[in-house]
MARBA-3410 file (N, C-alpha, C, O; in Angstrom, 1 decimal):
89
-21.9,24.5,0.2,-22.6,23.6,0.9,-22.1,23.5,2.1,-21.1,22.8,2.0 ~ -22.4,24.0,3.6,-21.8,24.2,4.5,-21.7,22.6,5.7,-22.6,21.9,6.0 ~ -20.7,22.5,6.1,-21.0,21.3,7.1,-19.7,21.5,7.9,-18.6,21.9,7.6 ~ -20.2,21.0,9.0,-19.1,20.6,10.1,-17.7,19.1,9.9,-18.1,17.9,9.9 ~ -16.3,19.2,9.7,-15.9,18.5,9.8,-14.6,18.5,10.8,-14.1,19.6,11.2
-14.2,17.7,11.2,-13.5,17.4,12.2,-11.6,16.9,11.4,-11.3,15.8,11.0 ~ -10.5,18.3,11.5,-9.2,17.7,10.8,-8.3,17.3,11.7,-8.1,17.8,12.8 ~ -7.7,16.2,11.1,-6.5,15.8,11.9,-5.3,17.1,11.8,-4.8,17.9,11.0 ~ -5.0,16.7,13.5,-3.9,17.7,13.2,-2.4,18.1,12.0,-1.8,19.1,11.5 ~ -2.4,16.4,11.9,-1.1,16.9,10.3,-1.9,17.0,9.5,-1.3,17.4,8.5
-3.1,16.9,9.3,-3.6,17.3,8.2,-3.9,18.8,8.1,-3.7,19.5,7.1 ~ -4.3,19.7,9.6,-4.5,21.1,9.2,-2.9,21.3,9.5,-2.9,22.3,8.8 ~ -1.8,21.1,9.9,-0.6,21.5,9.6,0.0,21.5,8.0,1.1,22.1,7.7 ~ -0.9,20.7,7.1,-0.6,20.7,5.9,-1.2,22.1,5.2,-0.7,23.1,4.9 ~ -2.5,21.6,5.1,-3.3,23.1,5.0,-3.1,24.0,4.8,-3.0,24.6,3.7
-2.8,24.3,6.4,-2.0,25.8,6.6,-0.9,26.2,6.0,-0.8,27.4,5.7 ~ 0.4,25.0,5.7,1.3,25.5,5.2,0.8,25.6,3.8,1.1,26.8,3.3 ~ 0.3,25.0,3.1,-0.3,25.4,1.4,-0.9,26.8,1.5,-0.7,27.5,0.5 ~ -1.6,27.3,2.6,-2.6,28.5,2.3,-1.3,29.8,2.4,-1.2,30.8,1.8 ~ -0.2,29.0,3.6,0.8,30.3,3.1,1.7,30.3,1.6,2.0,31.2,0.8
1.9,29.0,1.6,2.5,28.9,0.0,2.0,29.7,-1.3,2.7,30.4,-2.1 ~ 0.6,29.4,-1.3,-0.1,29.8,-2.2,-1.1,31.3,-1.9,-1.5,32.2,-2.7 ~ -1.1,31.3,-0.8,-1.6,32.8,-0.2,-2.7,32.7,-0.5,-2.9,33.4,-1.5 ~ -4.0,31.9,-0.2,-4.7,31.4,-0.7,-5.8,31.0,0.4,-5.5,30.1,1.2 ~ -7.1,31.5,0.7,-8.0,31.1,1.8,-8.5,29.8,2.1,-9.1,29.2,1.2
-8.2,29.3,3.3,-8.9,27.6,4.0,-9.7,27.3,2.5,-9.2,26.7,1.5 ~ -10.9,27.7,2.5,-11.9,27.0,2.1,-11.2,26.7,0.5,-11.4,25.7,-0.2 ~ -10.6,27.7,0.1,-10.0,27.2,-1.5,-9.0,26.2,-1.7,-8.9,25.6,-2.7 ~ -8.0,26.2,-0.5,-6.8,25.5,-0.8,-7.7,23.7,0.0,-7.1,22.7,-0.4 ~ -8.7,23.6,0.8,-9.4,22.4,1.1,-10.2,22.1,0.1,-10.2,20.9,-0.1
-10.9,22.7,-0.7,-11.6,22.1,-1.6,-10.5,21.4,-2.7,-10.6,20.2,-3.1 ~ -9.2,22.4,-3.2,-8.2,21.9,-4.4,-7.8,20.5,-3.6,-7.5,19.4,-4.2 ~ -7.7,20.5,-2.5,-7.4,19.2,-2.0,-8.0,17.9,-1.6,-7.4,16.9,-1.5 ~ -9.0,18.2,-1.4,-10.4,16.9,-2.0,-10.5,16.5,-3.1,-10.6,15.3,-3.4 ~ -10.6,17.6,-3.9,-10.7,17.7,-5.4,-9.3,16.7,-6.4,-9.3,15.8,-7.3
-8.4,17.4,-5.5,-7.4,15.9,-6.1,-7.1,15.0,-5.3,-6.2,14.3,-5.9 ~ -7.4,14.5,-4.0,-7.5,13.3,-3.2,-9.0,12.5,-3.8,-9.2,11.4,-3.5 ~ -9.9,13.4,-4.5,-10.8,12.3,-4.7,-11.1,11.8,-6.4,-11.9,11.1,-7.0 ~ -9.9,12.9,-6.9,-9.2,11.7,-8.3,-10.5,13.1,-9.1,-11.2,12.6,-10.0 ~ -10.9,14.4,-8.9,-11.5,15.2,-9.8,-10.4,15.4,-11.1,-10.9,15.2,-12.2
-9.4,15.7,-11.1,-8.1,15.9,-11.7,-7.0,15.0,-11.9,-6.0,15.0,-12.7 ~ -7.3,14.3,-11.1,-5.6,13.9,-11.0,-5.7,12.6,-12.2,-4.7,12.0,-11.8 ~ -6.2,11.9,-13.2,-5.9,11.2,-14.9,-7.5,12.1,-15.4,-8.5,12.7,-14.9 ~ -6.9,11.7,-16.7,-8.1,12.4,-17.6,-9.4,11.2,-17.8,-9.2,10.2,-18.4 ~ -10.2,11.5,-17.3,-11.4,10.7,-17.8,-11.3,9.5,-18.7,-10.8,9.7,-19.8
-12.0,8.2,-18.3,-11.7,7.3,-19.3,-10.4,6.2,-19.0,-10.4,4.9,-19.0 ~ -9.3,7.2,-19.0,-7.9,6.9,-19.3,-7.7,5.5,-17.8,-7.7,5.9,-16.6 ~ -7.5,4.4,-18.0,-7.1,3.2,-17.6,-6.0,3.4,-17.0,-5.3,4.1,-17.6 ~ -5.5,2.8,-15.9,-4.3,2.0,-15.3,-4.0,0.7,-16.1,-4.8,-0.2,-16.3 ~ -2.5,0.8,-16.3,-2.7,-0.8,-17.3,-0.8,-0.5,-16.9,0.0,0.4,-17.1
-0.7,-2.0,-16.1,0.8,-2.4,-15.6,1.3,-3.2,-16.7,0.7,-4.1,-17.3 ~ 2.3,-2.8,-16.8,3.3,-3.5,-18.2,3.5,-5.3,-17.6,2.7,-5.5,-16.6 ~ 4.1,-6.2,-17.8,3.8,-7.5,-17.9,4.6,-7.9,-18.7,4.8,-7.3,-19.8 ~ 5.4,-9.0,-18.5,7.0,-9.3,-19.2,6.2,-10.9,-19.1,5.6,-11.3,-18.1 ~ 6.4,-11.6,-20.2,7.3,-12.9,-20.6,8.4,-13.5,-19.7,9.6,-13.0,-19.6
8.1,-14.5,-19.3,9.6,-15.0,-17.9,10.2,-16.3,-18.8,11.3,-16.8,-18.8 ~ 9.3,-16.6,-19.6,9.6,-17.8,-20.4,9.1,-19.4,-19.5,8.3,-19.4,-18.6 ~ 9.6,-20.4,-19.9,9.1,-21.5,-19.1,9.9,-21.7,-18.2,11.0,-21.2,-18.3 ~ 9.4,-22.4,-17.1,10.3,-22.2,-16.1,11.0,-23.4,-15.6,10.6,-24.6,-15.8 ~ 12.3,-22.9,-14.8,13.6,-24.1,-15.2,13.0,-25.4,-14.3,13.7,-26.4,-14.3
11.8,-25.2,-13.5,11.4,-26.5,-12.8,9.9,-26.6,-12.8,9.1,-25.7,-12.9 ~ 9.7,-28.0,-12.8,8.3,-28.3,-12.7,7.4,-27.9,-11.1,7.5,-28.4,-10.0 ~ 6.1,-26.5,-11.6,5.8,-26.1,-9.8,4.4,-26.6,-10.1,3.4,-25.8,-10.2 ~ 4.4,-28.0,-10.3,2.5,-28.1,-10.7,2.8,-29.3,-9.1,2.3,-30.4,-9.1 ~ 3.4,-29.0,-8.3,3.3,-29.7,-6.9,4.7,-28.7,-6.2,5.7,-29.2,-5.8
4.5,-27.3,-6.1,5.2,-26.4,-5.6,5.3,-26.3,-4.0,6.2,-26.2,-3.2 ~ 3.7,-26.4,-4.0,3.9,-26.3,-2.2,3.4,-27.3,-1.6,3.0,-27.4,-0.5 ~ 3.4,-28.4,-2.5,3.8,-30.0,-1.8,5.3,-30.1,-1.2,5.5,-30.3,0.0 ~ 6.5,-29.6,-2.7,8.1,-29.9,-2.1,8.1,-28.4,-1.1,8.9,-28.5,-0.1 ~ 7.6,-27.5,-1.1,7.9,-26.7,0.2,7.6,-26.7,1.5,8.1,-26.1,2.4
6.5,-27.8,1.4,6.2,-28.4,2.4,6.9,-29.0,3.1,7.0,-28.7,4.3 ~ 7.8,-30.5,2.4,8.4,-31.4,2.9,9.8,-30.9,2.8,10.7,-31.7,3.0 ~ 10.1,-29.5,2.4,11.5,-28.6,2.6,11.4,-28.0,4.1,12.4,-27.9,4.9 ~ 10.3,-27.7,4.3,10.2,-27.3,5.5,10.0,-28.3,6.9,10.3,-28.0,8.1 ~ 9.5,-29.6,6.3,9.8,-30.7,7.3,10.9,-31.0,7.5,11.0,-31.4,8.7
11.8,-31.1,6.8,13.1,-31.5,6.8,14.3,-30.3,7.3,15.4,-30.4,7.8 ~ 13.8,-29.7,7.2,14.3,-28.5,8.2,14.4,-28.6,9.8,15.2,-28.7,10.7 ~ 12.6,-28.4,9.7,12.6,-28.4,11.2,12.8,-29.6,12.0,13.1,-29.6,13.2 ~ 12.7,-30.7,11.2,13.0,-32.3,12.2,14.6,-31.9,12.4,15.0,-32.1,13.5 ~ 15.6,-31.3,11.4,17.0,-31.3,11.6,17.5,-30.3,12.5,18.7,-30.3,12.8
16.5,-29.5,13.2,16.8,-28.8,14.3,16.9,-29.2,15.5,16.1,-30.0,16.0 ~ 18.1,-28.9,16.4,18.3,-29.4,18.0,16.9,-29.3,18.9,16.3,-28.3,19.3 ~ 16.7,-30.8,19.2,15.3,-30.0,19.8,16.0,-29.5,21.3,17.2,-29.6,21.6 ~ 15.1,-28.9,22.0,15.5,-28.1,23.2,14.6,-29.0,24.0,13.5,-29.6,23.7 ~ 15.5,-28.7,25.5,14.5,-29.3,26.5,13.4,-28.9,27.0,13.4,-27.8,26.6
12.4,-29.1,27.7,11.6,-28.1,28.0,12.2,-27.9,29.7,12.8,-28.7,30.5 ~ 12.0,-27.0,29.9,12.4,-26.5,31.2,11.5,-26.4,32.9,11.2,-25.3,33.3 ~ 11.1,-27.4,33.6,10.0,-27.4,34.1,10.2,-26.4,35.8,9.5,-26.3,36.8 ~ 11.3,-25.9,35.6,11.5,-25.2,37.1,11.2,-23.7,36.6,11.2,-22.8,37.4
END
């Protein structure tokens, strides 16, 4: 398939560098970069990413009202600030 695309200058630099390093033509380097970026060879098909998790145990404090506690602490912090006078000048 023949098509026209606009390549950003930084991408053009990367493509030209890859062409020099590999000694391959533009078309081959561009197609390889697109395949790699679109995942055609990044991972084996059907293999899913799994995030490892860990049991941290029971919380040391009751978190059922954590947001309310955070709001109270923030209110107390704001109330303890010295008030600034509004200058009308």
